[in-house]
VOGU-3710 file (C-alpha; in Angstrom, 3 decimals, decimal comma):
1> xxxxxxxxxx> -25,972/11,940/2,950  -23,789/9,267/1,393  -25,618/6,047/0,591  -23,914/3,345/2,661  -26,433/0,580/1,958  -24,896/-2,272/-0,061  -25,299/-5,933/-0,781  -22,900/-8,259/1,009  -20,994/-8,871/-2,229  -20,666/-5,134/-2,878
11> xxxxxxxxxx> -19,523/-4,466/0,682  -16,594/-6,918/0,525  -15,545/-6,240/-3,065  -12,447/-4,246/-1,988  -11,201/-7,001/0,341  -8,435/-8,739/-1,551  -5,864/-11,475/-0,953  -3,601/-10,707/2,017  -6,004/-8,258/3,679  -5,920/-7,630/7,441
21> xxxxxxxxxx> -9,459/-7,906/8,842  -10,985/-7,531/12,298  -14,101/-9,632/12,884  -16,395/-9,028/15,853  -18,002/-11,692/17,996  -17,124/-14,481/20,398  -18,024/-18,130/19,708  -19,706/-16,603/16,616  -22,101/-14,655/18,852  -21,945/-11,135/17,437
31> xxxxxxxxxx> -20,198/-12,191/14,226  -21,723/-10,937/10,944  -22,385/-14,245/9,199  -23,631/-12,662/5,968  -20,318/-10,832/5,552  -18,321/-13,984/6,346  -20,399/-15,853/3,768  -19,615/-13,174/1,176  -15,887/-13,525/1,901  -16,131/-17,302/1,545
41> xxxxxxxxxx> -17,907/-16,798/-1,788  -15,203/-14,368/-2,938  -12,551/-16,917/-1,861  -9,825/-14,402/-1,049  -6,734/-16,028/0,470  -3,853/-15,363/2,860  -5,991/-13,264/5,182  -4,868/-12,029/8,580  -7,900/-12,278/10,853  -8,005/-10,448/14,183
51> xxxxxxxxxx> -10,857/-11,695/16,350  -11,582/-12,822/19,872  -11,630/-16,488/18,885  -11,592/-18,936/15,981  -15,340/-19,398/15,934  -16,642/-22,950/15,811  -16,778/-25,342/12,857  -19,359/-24,048/10,388  -19,929/-20,761/12,246  -18,244/-17,379/12,253
61> xxxxxxxxxx> -14,608/-17,199/11,172  -14,590/-20,995/11,338  -15,999/-20,863/7,790  -12,953/-18,928/6,576  -10,678/-21,390/8,327  -12,370/-24,412/6,771  -12,120/-22,792/3,348  -8,358/-22,293/3,718  -8,536/-18,498/3,578  -6,751/-17,570/6,828
71> xxxxxxxxxx> -2,955/-17,366/6,836  -2,559/-15,690/10,238  -5,049/-15,790/13,111  -4,665/-13,318/15,979  -7,037/-14,304/18,797  -7,394/-14,956/22,513  -9,153/-18,344/22,385  -9,149/-21,165/19,814  -10,180/-24,183/21,881  -13,658/-24,573/20,375
81> xxxxxxxxxx> -12,407/-25,077/16,841  -10,244/-28,227/16,467  -9,311/-27,214/12,919  -6,916/-24,602/14,324  -4,596/-27,260/15,759  -4,886/-29,389/12,609  -3,843/-26,501/10,373  -1,065/-25,362/12,689  0,489/-28,812/12,524  -0,124/-29,755/8,907
91> xxxxxxxxxx> 2,805/-30,654/6,652  1,068/-29,016/3,690  2,752/-25,633/3,545  -0,087/-23,793/1,750  -2,562/-24,973/4,421  -0,357/-24,077/7,388  -1,864/-21,569/9,850  0,080/-19,124/11,985  -1,818/-18,602/15,236  -0,882/-15,735/17,562
101> xxxxxxxxxx> -2,595/-16,010/20,955  -3,023/-12,867/23,041  -4,578/-12,658/26,530  -8,165/-11,495/26,042  -7,905/-8,276/28,020  -4,665/-7,377/26,273  -6,232/-8,071/22,870  -9,182/-5,827/23,660  -6,947/-3,032/24,914  -4,589/-3,272/21,921
111> xxxxxxxxxx> -7,580/-2,813/19,609  -8,893/0,049/21,721  -5,447/1,672/21,606  -5,422/1,300/17,831  -8,791/2,982/17,572  -7,803/5,789/19,908  -4,557/6,542/18,100  -2,396/5,583/21,075  1,137/4,267/20,720  0,444/1,368/23,051
121> xxxxxxxxxx> -0,135/0,715/26,742  1,542/-0,898/29,735  0,231/-4,077/31,345  1,626/-6,486/33,934  -0,133/-9,391/32,159  2,454/-11,746/30,707  5,512/-10,413/32,553  7,928/-13,285/33,119  6,140/-15,593/30,650  6,483/-16,416/26,942
131> xxxxxxxxxx> 4,019/-13,571/26,303  6,870/-11,182/27,117  9,222/-12,560/24,439  10,341/-9,795/22,097  8,496/-7,074/24,001  9,857/-4,069/25,827  9,644/-4,267/29,631  9,210/-0,933/31,404  9,516/-0,492/35,154  7,106/1,990/36,705
141> xxxxxxxxxx> 7,319/2,693/40,426  9,094/-0,584/41,030  6,776/-2,810/38,978  7,503/-4,324/35,555  5,051/-3,858/32,707  4,995/-4,996/29,082  4,631/-2,399/26,373  1,789/-3,706/24,200  1,497/-2,066/20,802  -1,813/-1,023/19,182
151> xxxxxxxxxx> -3,665/-3,167/16,664  -5,365/-1,803/13,565  -6,799/-3,420/10,425  -7,703/-2,516/6,877  -11,271/-3,732/7,364  -13,594/-4,432/10,288  -16,605/-6,702/9,867  -19,027/-6,063/12,701  -22,567/-7,106/13,514  -25,269/-4,717/14,633
161> xxxxxxxxxx> -28,741/-5,468/15,939  -30,239/-2,207/14,639  -28,431/0,240/12,364  -29,789/3,383/10,801  -28,919/4,425/7,259  -26,054/6,613/8,491  -24,524/3,692/10,403  -25,501/4,560/13,966  -25,642/1,137/15,581  -26,973/-0,539/18,689
171> xxxxxxxxxx> -26,244/-4,075/19,870  -28,390/-6,615/21,683  -26,864/-8,168/24,796  -23,593/-10,032/24,423  -23,608/-9,703/20,632  -21,841/-6,407/21,365  -18,551/-8,183/22,261  -15,570/-6,610/20,433  -17,722/-4,939/17,750  -17,716/-1,337/19,088
181> xxxxxxxxxx> -13,953/-1,121/19,608  -13,198/-2,792/16,254  -15,368/-0,187/14,547  -12,854/2,447/15,661  -9,694/0,543/14,720  -10,077/-0,163/10,990  -9,763/1,884/7,830  -13,058/0,582/6,400  -15,925/-0,624/8,593  -18,767/-2,808/7,334
191> xxxxxxxxxx> -21,841/-3,503/9,476  -23,976/-6,563/8,939  -27,249/-5,507/10,555  -30,328/-7,455/11,610  -32,505/-4,390/11,042  -31,837/-1,202/9,080  -33,988/1,814/9,982  -34,279/5,433/8,952  -32,068/8,056/10,552  -33,806/9,366/13,662
201> xxxxxxxxxx> -35,501/6,094/14,570  -32,768/5,131/17,065  -32,763/7,073/20,316  -29,395/8,917/20,286  -28,960/7,989/23,940  -28,792/4,317/22,922  -26,285/4,579/20,068  -23,112/2,605/20,832  -21,247/2,901/17,528  -21,575/6,277/15,865
211> xxxxxxxxxx> -22,250/6,295/12,140  -19,100/8,334/11,536  -17,130/5,101/11,974  -19,236/3,117/9,486  -18,548/2,993/5,747  -20,924/0,267/4,529  -24,187/-1,251/5,802  -25,595/-4,625/4,808  -29,049/-5,642/5,987  -30,441/-9,130/6,425
221> xxxxxx> -28,260/-10,408/9,257  -30,205/-12,984/11,226  -30,720/-12,847/14,964  -28,110/-14,952/16,717  -29,109/-18,450/17,708  -27,136/-21,213/19,407
//
């Protein structure tokens, strides 16, 4: 069996400037902080980050934002991090942030479609609004739908509560968030785990993310606290 256990620095060593990265979590709950910290330490720039939200100042992807590493943010909610608006409206070109807001259900389904190898899906959400700009409208049985295209990334940084050494992962409560679907929609998946156990210690009936989706495992993630 391939050894997937790495340090945080080793796990992110192939993430370079301009990378497209999915990050699990919502309001930093379910976000792998040790992997975010390693990216901040590496100081890669011009990242495209796909996540449910912008984190909060000092937590989650908010750390990448504060460090000026995000060029494009694709998310469903940014209201808890005031730095998003500041960077969107700055006159300093190198600090300027492009923020693409997507309705939360549509974002989740676009990621799921990317993981499932689908060409997209139809949704009535956004028809007749600015969300529809530039998108194909398809009428099915008399109702208009938007064609939403799949989302994929080069890397996914996810957070597991317990992961075995093959990468089989379970999640505690709402820390699950977008983590399972992101694990299917990226070329290289890194798990920051609270606890790493031997293969066979997790009941197969409880596995949410199969180890076949996981490329690297980093232990030492702390239990989430408000």
